C-alpha positions as CSV (number, residue, x, y, z in Angstrom):
1,M,-56.4,67.8,59.9
2,V,-54.6,68.9,56.8
3,V,-52.1,71.6,57.4
4,P,-52.0,74.3,54.7
5,I,-48.7,74.4,52.9
6,V,-47.2,77.4,51.2
7,L,-44.9,76.8,48.2
8,G,-42.4,79.1,46.7
9,R,-43.7,82.7,46.7
10,G,-46.9,81.9,48.7
11,E,-48.9,79.5,46.5
12,R,-51.3,77.8,49.0
13,L,-51.3,74.1,48.0
14,W,-54.5,73.0,49.7
15,D,-56.8,76.0,48.8
16,G,-59.8,75.4,46.5
17,L,-60.1,71.6,47.0
18,E,-63.8,71.5,47.9
19,G,-65.3,68.5,46.3
20,I,-62.0,66.8,45.4
21,E,-63.3,63.4,46.6
22,E,-65.7,63.5,43.6
23,R,-62.7,63.7,41.2
24,F,-60.1,61.7,43.1
25,T,-59.8,58.6,45.3
26,I,-57.9,59.5,48.4
27,E,-55.9,57.1,50.5
28,A,-54.5,58.4,53.8
29,T,-51.8,56.4,55.7
30,P,-50.8,57.5,59.1
31,S,-47.1,57.3,60.1
32,P,-45.5,58.2,63.4
33,P,-45.0,60.8,64.8
34,G,-48.3,62.4,63.6
35,V,-47.5,62.5,59.8
36,V,-50.2,61.4,57.3
37,H,-49.2,60.5,53.8
38,M,-52.0,61.2,51.3
39,V,-52.2,59.5,47.9
40,M,-54.7,61.0,45.4
41,N,-55.6,59.1,42.2
42,R,-57.8,60.7,39.5
43,R,-61.1,58.9,39.0
44,L,-61.9,57.8,35.4
């Protein structure tokens, strides 16, 4: 699960990311306790 994050005055970081896996490679690395680090690299 990716938790929505609100930045600054309410900019939702994870909205509108449908189809992102077509434009980016995504690597998720779990870390205790329940945190997942996600690295996104733009596809060429």
